[in-house]
ROMARRO-12303 format. One record per residue (C-alpha): residue number from 0; x, y, z. Coordinates in Angstrom, 2 decimals, decimal comma, padded with zeros to 5 digits. Example, Ala and Ser with C-alpha at 12.3 -4.5 7.8 and 13.67 -1.06 7.14 Angstrom:
+-----+---------+---------+---------+
|   n |       u |       v |       w |
+-----+---------+---------+---------+
|   0 |  012,30 | -004,50 |  007,80 |
|   1 |  013,67 | -001,06 |  007,14 |
+-----+---------+---------+---------+
***
This chain:
+-----+---------+---------+---------+
|   n |       u |       v |       w |
+-----+---------+---------+---------+
|   0 |  171,56 |  098,67 |  112,77 |
|   1 |  169,44 |  099,85 |  109,92 |
|   2 |  168,99 |  102,98 |  108,68 |
|   3 |  166,11 |  103,52 |  110,60 |
|   4 |  166,96 |  103,29 |  114,18 |
|   5 |  169,21 |  105,86 |  113,17 |
|   6 |  166,81 |  108,08 |  112,30 |
|   7 |  164,78 |  107,14 |  114,93 |
|   8 |  168,08 |  107,65 |  117,14 |
|   9 |  168,99 |  111,18 |  115,88 |
|  10 |  165,44 |  112,38 |  116,35 |
|  11 |  165,27 |  110,87 |  120,24 |
|  12 |  168,56 |  112,99 |  120,74 |
|  13 |  167,18 |  115,93 |  118,78 |
|  14 |  163,92 |  116,04 |  120,96 |
|  15 |  166,00 |  115,49 |  124,33 |
|  16 |  168,20 |  118,38 |  123,41 |
|  17 |  165,47 |  120,56 |  122,64 |
|  18 |  163,72 |  119,76 |  125,22 |
|  19 |  166,87 |  119,86 |  128,23 |
|  20 |  167,31 |  123,83 |  126,67 |
|  21 |  163,77 |  124,44 |  126,87 |
|  22 |  164,03 |  123,70 |  130,98 |
|  23 |  167,10 |  125,21 |  131,49 |
|  24 |  166,06 |  128,35 |  129,78 |
|  25 |  162,73 |  128,28 |  131,65 |
|  26 |  164,43 |  127,56 |  134,96 |
|  27 |  167,70 |  129,81 |  135,32 |
|  28 |  166,67 |  133,07 |  132,70 |
|  29 |  162,78 |  132,97 |  132,53 |
|  30 |  162,81 |  131,85 |  136,54 |
|  31 |  164,32 |  135,05 |  138,12 |
|  32 |  166,07 |  133,82 |  140,48 |
|  33 |  162,86 |  132,84 |  142,78 |
|  34 |  163,90 |  129,79 |  144,07 |
|  35 |  167,74 |  130,50 |  144,29 |
|  36 |  168,29 |  131,07 |  147,86 |
|  37 |  166,71 |  127,53 |  147,98 |
|  38 |  168,65 |  125,70 |  145,41 |
|  39 |  172,51 |  127,67 |  146,53 |
|  40 |  172,13 |  128,22 |  150,23 |
|  41 |  175,61 |  127,90 |  150,83 |
|  42 |  176,23 |  130,86 |  148,03 |
|  43 |  173,37 |  132,58 |  148,61 |
|  44 |  172,70 |  132,89 |  152,62 |
|  45 |  169,85 |  133,41 |  154,08 |
|  46 |  170,17 |  136,72 |  155,54 |
|  47 |  170,92 |  138,24 |  152,66 |
|  48 |  167,39 |  140,48 |  151,01 |
|  49 |  166,15 |  138,97 |  147,79 |
|  50 |  166,63 |  141,40 |  145,90 |
|  51 |  170,32 |  141,11 |  146,80 |
|  52 |  170,33 |  137,42 |  145,51 |
|  53 |  168,21 |  138,20 |  142,73 |
|  54 |  170,67 |  140,17 |  141,02 |
|  55 |  173,60 |  137,69 |  142,09 |
|  56 |  171,56 |  135,31 |  140,35 |
|  57 |  171,05 |  137,57 |  137,26 |
|  58 |  174,70 |  138,80 |  136,74 |
|  59 |  176,28 |  134,72 |  137,43 |
|  60 |  173,77 |  131,63 |  137,03 |
|  61 |  171,04 |  133,65 |  134,58 |
|  62 |  173,74 |  135,41 |  132,33 |
|  63 |  175,89 |  132,25 |  131,79 |
|  64 |  173,10 |  129,44 |  131,67 |
|  65 |  171,88 |  132,04 |  128,76 |
|  66 |  174,90 |  132,29 |  126,61 |
|  67 |  175,33 |  128,33 |  126,92 |
|  68 |  171,50 |  128,41 |  125,54 |
|  69 |  172,43 |  131,07 |  122,68 |
|  70 |  175,29 |  128,96 |  121,46 |
|  71 |  173,14 |  125,58 |  121,33 |
|  72 |  170,79 |  128,10 |  119,11 |
|  73 |  167,32 |  127,64 |  121,05 |
|  74 |  168,48 |  130,65 |  123,18 |
|  75 |  168,12 |  132,84 |  120,04 |
|  76 |  164,50 |  132,98 |  119,90 |
|  77 |  162,02 |  134,62 |  121,56 |
|  78 |  160,61 |  133,24 |  124,70 |
|  79 |  156,83 |  132,52 |  123,54 |
|  80 |  158,91 |  130,42 |  120,58 |
|  81 |  160,76 |  128,47 |  123,22 |
|  82 |  157,58 |  127,51 |  125,25 |
|  83 |  155,96 |  126,63 |  122,07 |
|  84 |  159,07 |  124,23 |  121,35 |
|  85 |  158,96 |  122,54 |  124,71 |
|  86 |  155,01 |  121,72 |  124,73 |
+-----+---------+---------+---------+
***
């Protein structure tokens, strides 16, 4: 491999990683559990009220994903900045 292919590979990996965390934040943190019951039917049974599902979703998945995105660096930005990076 020459030097240019190393640069292109590192750029591609950085872009993929950035986009991945933008998607994670959009779905898990900014989505506020709108589709949690459909994604996790065994965990959130259909008979639970939507308010309870959203509360559990925020306390488990959203908090965990936010902390991971924060550790990756992209979670330290505002929502507007993350949305701009994901475009």
